[in-house]
N, C-alpha and C positions, 0 to 999 in steps of 0.2 A: 122606559126608565126603570120599571120594576124588574124586568129581566136583567138589565145592566147592573142594577144594585145586587141582585142575587148572584150574578157571575162574579162581581167584585168581592162579595163576601166569601164565595167559594175559593177565590184566589188569595184570600187573607187580607183584603182591603175593605172590610165592612164599614170602617169609619172614613172611607175615602182616601185620597192621596193628593199630592201636589204635583204639578208639572209645568213646564215652560212651553208655551205655544208661540211659535215663531211665524210671523207674517210680515207684512209691510203696510205702512200707512200711505205709501206713495201711490198705490193703485187702489181705488175705492172698492173694486170687486174683491181684492184680497183682504182688505181691512174689514169689510162687511161680512165676509165669510168667516173670518177669525172671530168676530163678535158673536155670530150665530153659533159657532162651534163652542165658544166659551160658555154661552148661556145653556146649551144642551148639556155640557159636562158639569156645569154648576148644579143642575137639577139632580144629578146622580151622585153628588158629593165630591166631585173632583175640583180641587182648588187650582185654578189656572192663573199663572202669571203670564200676561201677554207682553210680548216684545214686538213692537211695530216700528222698526227703524226704516230708514230710506232703503231703496232696493239694493244698492251696492253693499251696504252693511248686512242686509238680510242674506244676500248670497254668501258673503264671507262667513257669517255665523253658521249658515247651513253647511258650508263646506268644511267647517271645523266640527260639526256635529253638536253645536251648542243649542240643542232643542230636544224636547221630548215629542211634541206634536208640531207638525209644520203644515202651513197652508201654502199650496203651490198651484200654479196654473200653467196651462199650455194653450197655444192657439191653433194647433194643427191636428189632423187625424194621423194615425199611424198608417203608413203605406204597407208595413209589414209588421207582424207581431214582434219580431226581434227588436223593433224600436222601443219596446217596453223594457228592454234589458237595462238601460241606464236609469230607469225609474224603480224597477222591482228587484233587481239583483243585489241582495244584501251582502254578497261577497266582495263587492266593489268598495273602494274607500268612501268615507263620508262625503255627501254631496247635498246641496240644497234641493236637489231633484227627488230624493228618495228617503224612505225611512232608514234609520240608522240602527245598527246593532241587531237587526232581525234577519236571520238566515233561514232559508227554506230550500233544502237540498233538492227536493223534487222539482221545484220551480227552476232552480239554477241548472239542474241537469237537463230539463226540457228545453230551456233557452239555448244551451250549448248544442244539444242534439238538433234542434231546429235550424241552427246556424250551419250545421254540417249536411243537412238533408235538402236535396233539390226536388225530390218527388213531391208534387203538390198534395196528394192524398196523405202521404206519410207526414208531411208538415202539418196538415190539419189535425191529425191525431196527436202529434207531439204538442201542438199549441193548445189543444183541448185539455191535455194534462197540465200544461202550464197555467191555463186559465183556472182550472179547478183548484190547483195548489195556491194560486194567488187569492182566490175568493175564500178558501178555507182559512188562510192566515189573516186576510184583510189588512195587509200592511199599507194599503192605499185604498181610500174610499172616495169614489167619485160623488161629488155633491151637486154639481151643476155643469151645464154645457152651454157655451155661447159660441155662436158662429163668428168668424172673422169678418169684419165689415169693411167696405171701402166706399168712400164718397166720391162721386164723379161729377164733374161739371157738365152742364147741358152741352150737347154737341160732341161729346167724346164717344167714339164708337170703337169697337174691336177689342176692348179690354176684356180679358178673361182671367178669373182667379185660377191659379195653378192648384192642383189637388194636393191634399195632405199637407205635410210640413213644408212643401214647396210654396205654400201660401205666403210665407215670409218674403219670397222673392218676386211675388206677383207685381208689386209696384215698380220693380226695376226691369221687368221684361215687357218692353213696350213696342216690340217689333210690329205687332198687328194693330196697335192703337193709333187712332187718327183723331186729331183735334180739328173741328170745323165742319 
């Protein structure tokens, strides 16, 4: 908190500032995270107005850019670093998925270069630049990770969770699953 207050003072906000934090009350993990973030910001003098609408309204407000700080979550791993484009690329229109109004030309250029590059080693170097640029600007901060869970009845065999973002389709891909 002391370092944050010092940086805020250097940026001309020694007395703090106000912001709108957008999350949702529909999902406990999002609501709880928003409350923790608000408490942390309050400690450094940031006055947070929390908006916790239902999920559909949260998405609409996010897509309109009606927030300063947003709590967002996802349930999958990225199978490719380019999957971060929709979350980190500030040149894209406002979205509930990403920070708004923040451009990082190094990050955007690396994402575009990575998309054009097929050589694995070159892609690693490109995405290392992208990662450094993302961390330098901190337009997105990961606070928690939770695994996607599935409950199965006794006697079900052959179910396997698909990797990465395909996890959302796991419940509909039952070719190998047997009941009984």
